[in-house]
N, C-alpha and C positions, 0 to 999 in steps of 0.2 A: 433211435439215435439219429441226430442230424448234424451235418458238417457244413459250416458256412464260412465264407471269406470274411476276414476281419475288416472292419471299417472304423473310422475315428469315433463314430457314435458309440462304439463298444469299449472305448478306452477305460472307462471307470470299471466296468465289469471285468475286463482283462486284467487290469492292475490288481483288483481285489482278489481275483483268483490266484494270481502269481504269489501274492503274500500268504495265501492259505494252502498252497500246493505242497507236495512232499519233495519236489525236486526243483522248485523254482527259486531263482536268486534275483537280486535287483537288476541285473543286466537285462532281464526279460521284461522289466517294467517299460511301458511305452515311452516314458520320458527319457529312458536311456536308449532304447532301440532306435528311436527316431532322431537322435542327434545327428546321424549321418544319412538321413532319408534321401538326400540328394544324390548319394552314391549307391544306394541299394533300392531296387524296386520291390517294395514289400508285397508279399503274397502270403500272409499268415492266415491260419485257420483257427476257428473255434469249434469245439465239439459240445453239443447240447444233448441232454437226455431229460425228457419231461420238463423242458424249458429251463433246465439248470446246466450251467457250465461244468463239465466234468474233465475237460482237457483243453489245452491250447497248443498250437504248433507255430512257433515263430519261424518265419521262412521268407526268402526273397527269390525273385526270378533272376536267372543268369542265362540269357539266351533260351535254349530249349531245356535248360536244367532248373531244378528247384534246389536251393541250398538252405539248410537249417543249421546255423544262419551264417551267411557270408561275412557279416560284419562283427561276428563274435568268436571267441575262442571255441565255443561249442554251442549247440542248439538243442535239439531233442524235443520229444513230446513231453510237455509239462503236464503232470498228472495230479489229480486230487487224491486224497488219502483213501477215498472209498472205491477208487477204480480197481476193478478186478482184472486178472490176467486174460480171461476170455473177452472182456470188453476191449482190452488193449489190442488184442488180435483183430477184433472187428474194426477198431478205429484205424489201424494201419491199412486194412483192406479198403476202407472208405477213402483214406488219404490217397492211396494209389489210384483208385478209380476216379477220384475228383480231378487230380492233376493230369492223368493220362487222357481223360475225355477232353481236356483243354489243349491237348497236343504236346504236352511236355514229355520228354523222352527218358529222363532219369531224375532221381532224387539223391543228393549228397547229404548224408546225415552225420553230424558230429556229436557223438554220445557224451553226455555229461559223466565224468568219472564219479564213482560212488562216494568218494570222500566229500563231495559237495552236496550229496543228498541229505535232506533232513530226516528222511525215513527210507527204508529200502525201496528202491524204485528201478529195478532192472527188468521189468516186464517188457520194456522196449527192446532190450537185447534179445530176448526170446522171440519176440515178434519179427525182428530183423532176420534171425536164423530161419524162422519158418518161411520167410519170404525170399530165401536164398540170397540175401544181401551179401555183397562182396566187400571184405576189408581191403580198402585201397590205400590207406595211410595210417601210420601209427607214430605219434610223437611221444617222447619221454619227458615227463615233467618231474620236478623234485618237490617233495613234501616232507615236513617234519611232523611227527606225532608228538605234540607238545607235552602230553601227560606221561609220556614214556620216551622222552627224547634221548638221542645219542649226543654225547658231549661234543663240544667244539674241539677241533684239533688243537694241538699245542701251539702251532703257528698262529691260529686265529685267537687263541687265548692270550698270547703275547701281545697281539695288536690291541686287544681290548684293555689289557693292563696299561699299555703305553698311553692310550687315549685317556684313561682314568687319571694317570699320574700327571699329565700335562693340563688336566682340567677341561677337556672337551665337553661342551654343553650339549645335552640331548633335549630337544623340545619339539613341540608341535607348532606348525605355522598355518594360519588360515589363508595366507596370501601366497599364491603359487608362482608369481611373476619371476622372482629372482631364481628360484629353483628351475623353472622352465628354461631360462637362459643357459644355465649350467647343463641341463639335460640335452638341449639342442646342440651345445658345443661338443659334448662327449659323443653323442650319436653321429655327429657330422664326420668324426674321424673314421667311422665305419661306413661312411657314405649312406647313411640312413637318417631317419628322423622319427620323432614320436608319432604314434598312430593318431593321437589327439593334438590339436593345436591348443595354445594357451586359452584361447577364447572358448573352445569346446570343453576342455577339462574344467574351466571356471564355471561354465554354465551347468555342467553335470554335477559339480560340487554343490551348486545352489539347489539342485533338485534332491541330492542325496548327501546332505551335510554330515550325517552319521556314518555313512558307508564309504565315502571317499575322503581320505585324510593324508596329510603330508607331515612327515617327521624328518627333522634335520639334525645334523651334527655341526656345531660351530665352534670356532676358537677366536676369542676377542671379536665376536660378531661377524667373523669371516666364514662364509658358507663353505664347508668342506665336503659334505655329502647329504643326500636326501633319498627318501623312499616314499613313493606314493602307495598307500595301502588301500586295497579294496576289501572292505569288511563284509563278508557274507554270512556272518553269524558264527557257526561252529568252525568255519574256515576263514582265515585272513590271507590275502594274496598280495604279493609284492608286484604291483602293476608296472612300476618304473623304479629303477635304482640307478644312481649316478654318483660318482666320486670326482672331485676336482683333483688336479695333480698333487696338491698338498695333502688332500684327503687320502689319496691312494698310498702315499708314502707312509702315513701313520696308521692306516687301516680303519678309516672312519666308517666305512660301510659295515665292516665287521662289528664295530662298536654299536652302530645303529641296529643291526639285525639282532644282536645279543640283547639289547635293552627292550626291543619289541617282543621278542620271544620270552625272555625271562621275567619281564615286569608288566608291560602294557597289556599283552594278550596271553598271559600265563594261564588264564582260565579257559582258553579255547581248546579245540581238539587238534586242529591242523594249521600249520604255517606253510603256505605254498609259495614257491619261487618261480614257477612257470617252466616252459620248455627250454631245452638245450639242443634242439635239432633244427636242421634246415633241409632244403631240397626234398620237400614232401616227407620228412622224417627219415630219409635215407642217410643223412650225414649227422653225426654227433659231434658237437663242439665239446671236445673232451676237457679242455681247460675250464670252460664255463661250468660243465657238469662237476668237475672236481672241486671247484670253489664252493658249490652248493653242498656237496658231499662232506666237505671239511667242516660244515656247520651242522651236520647231522641229517641233511636231506637225503631221501631215498626215492626211488622211481615209482611213478604211476604212469599208466598209459592213457593217452588221449587218442581215441580211435575214430576214424572216418570210414563210413560205409557208403556203398553205392547200390541203389535199387534201380534196375532197369524196368521201364514201363512197357 
């Protein structure tokens, strides 16, 4: 077994492996990973056995630390279907040895929740336990099990009925410009901004046209609400959601979510809303969590581990 640092020459092999792995999603494709390469110093690894890629490790440097991955919701060891538990333990020892010999002091590991796995892939959690990794953060995210979903609350159902009665139009839009202006305006009220600029999300959309999609609610062509969906296959994730003032009054986001869950993605397994926590997971935004729970969302954990070298 051999572990080597990723280089651009291996982009094709990396991306091919991600598409065939049991826990890889398009966020780990190099075309996505590198959209913010100016903000993260990449130090990803590839694992070979008999000259065949058996695992990859998306990671970046952060001072004396290695993060997997600082620019993404989670990172983790991406594993092939044939990888066994004993091999995973060996890979983790090789990763630790590799980074520690270069002088790094610790590894921050963000585990991929099992709902995003294409096939059971928690050998990494066992390896973390064996290495005495410390749980340092836990966020709570909300997910709907689409095939056995909990009904929307009465309040949410009333909003949907109201939108249907006044003829709110649900549609997909390939142009993100108008929605991004609305998103910027909404987030500015909370003194924040989208992780992606309009230029960045447009470029990512061009790389992943089937995976990054915008759905909107409009009345007389007036934009009321929008949702950017990241399509991971069995899971679809609401990357961004925004309501205009008029959309908030009528419940346009509820109407959008309902149509996406009930119609567009009714054949999938999970509908993901993302986290409702701040301050390293220590503070729960109860109002935000309640809104997701009123649509049937229930909690999954996104865990961060620390390995000292």
